[in-house]
C-alpha positions in Angstrom: 139.8 83.1 138.3 140.2 83.7 134.6 138.5 86.5 132.8 136.1 84.1 131.2 135.2 82.6 134.5 134.6 86.0 136.0 132.3 86.8 133.0 130.4 83.7 133.5 129.9 84.4 137.2 128.6 87.9 136.5 126.3 86.6 133.8 124.9 84.1 136.2 124.0 86.8 138.6 122.3 88.8 135.9 120.3 85.6 135.0 119.1 85.3 138.6 118.1 89.0 138.8 116.3 88.7 135.4 114.3 85.7 136.9 113.2 87.8 139.8 112.4 90.8 137.6 110.2 88.6 135.3 108.3 87.2 138.2 107.7 90.7 139.6 106.8 92.0 136.2 104.2 89.3 135.7 102.7 90.1 139.2 102.6 93.8 138.3 100.8 93.1 135.0 98.2 90.9 136.8 97.6 93.7 139.2 97.3 96.1 136.3 94.4 94.1 134.9 92.7 94.3 138.3 93.2 98.1 138.1 91.6 98.1 134.7 88.5 96.3 136.1 88.1 99.0 138.7 88.5 101.7 136.1 85.8 100.0 133.9 83.5 99.7 136.8 83.9 103.4 137.8 83.8 104.6 134.2 87.3 106.0 134.6 89.8 106.6 131.7 92.6 104.1 131.2 95.4 106.7 131.3 96.0 108.8 134.3 98.9 111.1 133.4 99.3 112.5 136.9 99.5 109.0 138.4 102.0 107.9 135.8 104.3 110.9 136.6 104.0 110.1 140.2 105.1 106.5 139.6 108.1 107.7 137.5 109.1 110.3 140.0 109.0 107.8 142.9 111.1 105.3 141.0 113.7 107.9 140.1 113.9 109.0 143.8 114.7 105.4 144.7 117.5 105.1 142.2 121.1 106.4 142.4 122.0 109.4 140.3 124.0 107.2 137.8 120.9 105.4 136.5 118.0 107.8 137.1 117.6 108.4 133.4 117.5 104.7 132.7 115.0 104.2 135.5 112.8 106.8 134.0 112.9 105.1 130.6 112.2 101.7 132.2 109.2 102.9 134.1 107.8 104.7 131.1 108.1 101.5 129.1 106.4 99.4 131.9 103.6 102.0 132.2 103.1 101.8 128.4 102.9 98.0 128.5 100.5 98.2 131.5 98.3 100.7 129.6 98.2 98.5 126.5 97.1 95.5 128.7 94.5 97.6 130.4 93.3 99.0 127.0 92.9 95.5 125.7 90.6 94.7 128.6 88.5 97.9 127.9 88.6 98.1 124.1 88.8 94.4 123.1 92.2 94.0 121.5 90.9 91.4 119.1 89.3 94.2 117.1 91.0 94.4 113.6 93.6 97.0 113.0 92.8 97.1 109.3 89.5 96.4 107.5 89.3 93.1 105.5 91.0 93.3 102.1 89.1 93.6 98.9 89.9 91.4 95.9 92.2 93.3 93.5 90.7 93.8 90.0 92.4 91.6 87.4 91.2 93.5 84.3 89.5 96.8 83.4 91.5 98.7 86.0 90.9 102.5 85.9 93.8 104.4 87.3 94.3 108.2 87.9 97.6 110.1 88.0 98.6 113.7 88.3 100.0 115.5 85.3 99.9 114.7 81.6 101.4 111.9 79.5 105.1 111.7 80.1 104.9 112.5 83.8 106.9 110.3 86.2 103.6 109.3 87.8 102.4 108.0 84.5 105.6 106.0 84.2 105.0 104.4 87.6 101.4 103.7 86.6 102.6 101.9 83.4 105.0 99.8 85.4 102.3 98.7 87.9 99.3 98.5 85.6 100.5 98.2 82.0 97.0 97.4 80.8 95.0 100.0 82.8 93.1 102.8 81.5 94.8 106.0 82.5 93.1 109.2 83.6 95.3 112.4 83.8 94.3 115.0 86.4 95.7 118.4 87.3 96.5 118.1 91.0 97.5 115.5 93.5 94.2 116.1 95.3 92.3 115.4 92.1 93.8 111.9 92.1 92.3 111.3 95.6 89.0 112.8 94.6 88.9 110.5 91.5 89.4 107.5 93.7 86.9 108.6 96.4 84.2 109.5 93.9 84.7 106.1 92.0 85.9 107.7 88.8 89.0 105.6 89.2 89.7 102.2 90.9 93.0 103.5 92.2 95.5 106.3 91.9 99.2 106.6 91.7 101.0 109.5 93.6 104.6 110.1 94.6 105.4 109.8 98.3 109.2 110.0 98.6 112.3 111.0 96.6 115.7 109.4 97.5 117.4 112.8 97.2 114.9 115.4 98.5 112.9 113.2 100.9 109.2 112.9 101.7 106.5 114.6 99.6 104.4 116.0 102.4 101.3 116.8 100.4 100.7 113.1 99.7 100.8 112.3 103.5 98.4 115.1 104.2 96.0 113.9 101.5 96.1 110.3 102.7 94.9 111.4 106.1 92.3 114.0 104.6 90.6 111.5 102.3 91.0 108.3 104.3 92.5 106.3 101.5 94.6 103.2 101.9 98.0 102.4 100.4 97.7 99.1 98.4 101.0 99.0 96.5 104.4 100.8 96.2 107.1 101.0 93.6 110.3 102.9 92.8 111.0 104.7 89.5 114.6 105.7 88.5 114.4 109.5 87.9 116.6 110.6 85.0 115.9 114.3 84.6 117.1 115.9 81.4 117.1 119.4 80.0 114.6 119.5 77.1 114.3 122.0 74.3 113.2 122.6 70.8 115.3 120.8 68.1 118.4 122.8 67.2 118.5 124.7 70.5 121.9 125.2 72.3 122.6 125.9 75.9 123.5 129.5 75.1 120.0 130.1 73.7 118.2 129.2 76.9 116.9 132.0 79.1 114.0 130.3 81.0 113.7 126.7 82.4 110.3 125.3 83.3 109.9 122.4 85.9 108.1 121.2 88.9 109.8 122.7 92.0 111.0 119.1 92.9 112.9 119.0 89.6 114.7 122.2 90.4 115.8 120.8 93.8 116.9 117.6 92.2 119.0 119.4 89.6 120.4 122.2 91.8 124.1 121.7 90.9 123.4 121.9 87.1 121.3 125.0 87.5 123.6 126.8 89.9 125.4 129.8 88.4 123.3 129.9 85.2 121.5 133.1 84.5 118.2 131.4 83.8 114.7 132.2 85.1 113.2 129.2 86.8 109.4 128.9 86.4 107.5 126.4 88.4 104.9 124.1 86.8 102.5 121.4 88.1 104.9 118.7 87.1 107.8 118.1 84.7 105.6 116.7 81.9 103.5 119.8 81.9 106.8 121.8 81.8 107.8 119.9 78.7 104.4 120.4 77.1 104.5 124.1 77.9 108.0 124.5 76.5 106.9 122.8 73.2 103.9 125.0 72.8 106.0 128.1 73.4 108.0 127.4 70.2 110.8 129.5 71.6 114.4 128.4 71.7 114.9 130.5 74.8 112.5 128.2 76.8 113.6 124.8 78.1 112.2 122.3 80.5 113.3 119.7 83.0 111.7 116.4 82.3 112.1 112.8 81.1 113.1 111.4 77.7 109.5 110.1 77.3 108.2 113.7 77.8 110.7 114.8 75.2 109.5 112.2 72.7 105.8 112.9 73.3 106.3 116.7 72.8 108.8 116.7 69.9 111.6 118.1 72.0 115.3 117.2 72.0 117.4 116.2 75.0 119.7 119.2 75.3 121.5 117.9 78.4 121.0 114.4 79.7 120.9 113.1 83.4 121.4 116.5 85.1 120.4 115.4 88.6 122.6 116.0 91.5 122.6 112.3 92.4 123.0 109.5 89.8 120.9 107.3 92.2 117.9 109.6 92.1 114.7 107.6 92.6 111.1 108.4 93.5 108.8 106.1 95.3 105.1 106.0 94.2 102.2 104.5 96.1 98.9 103.2 94.8 95.9 104.5 96.7 92.4 102.9 97.0 89.2 103.3 99.0 89.7 99.8 100.5 92.8 97.9 101.6 94.3 95.0 99.5 96.7 92.6 101.2 97.5 88.9 101.4 100.2 86.6 102.6 102.7 88.2 100.2 102.3 91.7 101.7 105.4 92.7 103.5 105.1 96.5 104.2 102.8 98.4 106.6 102.1 102.1 106.8 100.7 103.7 109.9 99.8 107.2 111.0 99.6 108.3 114.7 99.7 111.2 117.1 101.0 111.2 120.6 100.6 113.3 123.6 102.6 116.5 123.5 105.1 115.6 126.2 108.7 114.4 126.6 109.2 110.7 125.8 105.7 110.2 124.1 107.2 109.3 120.7 109.8 107.0 122.3 107.0 105.1 124.1 105.2 104.5 120.8 108.4 103.3 119.0 109.5 101.0 121.9 107.2 98.1 121.1 108.7 97.9 117.6 112.2 97.8 119.1 111.2 95.2 121.6 109.7 92.9 119.0 112.6 93.5 116.5 110.4 95.0 113.9 112.3 97.0 111.3 110.9 100.5 111.1 111.8 101.6 107.6 111.1 105.3 107.9 109.1 107.9 109.9 107.9 111.3 108.9 106.2 114.1 110.8 103.6 116.5 109.6 102.0 119.5 111.5 98.6 118.8 112.7 98.0 121.9 114.8 100.5 124.8 115.6 101.9 122.8 118.5 101.2 119.1 117.6 102.4 116.8 115.0 101.1 113.7 113.2 103.5 110.9 112.4 103.6 108.6 109.4 105.8 105.5 109.6 106.5 102.5 107.4 107.6 99.1 108.9 108.6 95.7 107.6 106.0 93.1 108.2 102.5 91.8 107.5 99.2 92.6 109.2 98.5 88.9 109.1 101.4 88.1 111.4 100.3 87.7 115.0 103.5 89.1 116.4 103.3 92.2 114.2 99.6 92.7 115.0 100.4 92.5 118.8 103.2 95.1 118.3 100.8 97.4 116.5 98.3 97.2 119.3 100.9 97.9 121.9 102.1 100.9 120.0 98.4 102.1 119.5 97.9 101.9 123.2 100.5 104.7 123.7 98.9 107.1 121.3 96.1 109.6 121.2 95.4 108.5 117.6 96.6 105.4 115.7 95.6 104.1 112.3 97.0 101.5 109.9 96.7 102.9 106.4 97.9 100.0 104.4 99.6 96.6 104.1 101.0 96.0 100.7 104.0 94.9 98.7 106.9 96.9 97.2 106.7 96.0 93.5 
């Protein structure tokens, strides 16, 4: 028998086993629904952690040592699917995962951003809403408050930098104020050293910037005997340096910030990475999505036990959903809240089913936006 024939024979046996497994899996899921009916009748919770651990332990005791780990993973996945099926019976899985979308405003858009004119957030706002009225506020939280209190139709805030990673404060505020993400875009960050006209590098003694700017320009700053002073953002840093009227004070910021404040570019493109980009999201009090929306953001928390996060992510793997990124933020001293972004639309039935399966494994699960990357 040739190697190819041996392979075909072995694959045939696998197909036969798969047929038996599928039949048994269907039978197990049918019984799971009957279990759900009993739980509903007795007003019992869907999840029984002790019972699930007993099932996993029993399955592992039946397996040989070589595959015990895989058997544990398999049984956890089956239990998660069973729990999702039971949860659908109890909580009505047809309930929407995201409220109905509102119609985006076509004109007269009021948009808030953090900082002053020349801030990177303002540049993202101009890219997304070139005709919008712009309201500058002092802090990221003020952007959320302006939106929640209807002083702005939407707000633009940074959420990720390609070099330094996630901006945790934005994630915390999304959860705190219950806002939805309705759009996203990337801005190329070209940080420059800005100073009064006629200034030389040897004159500089202090550099102003948002802390993120210092991190993005670490190599340029390394070894220079300069005091680094943090500001609310780089545009504020440029504004402060201009007001100081002192050649010893420079700032990290954009060329636009230099132009607006009458500064010169003392050193251009001083970032550690030439591909430095920041992602900005648009927040609103209601979701906005349609057939062209292709990104979804979710937030969730799991039980504090081994394998809980894996169970939540497994439905995405099984459905072939591309999970673009995942971040964790502390919720309590011993628990974390997760934020994830995935490729897909809430209007796609397969995606919607996958989200419900993932939600069934969580203590808390919420879709916080379906939108386009502009």
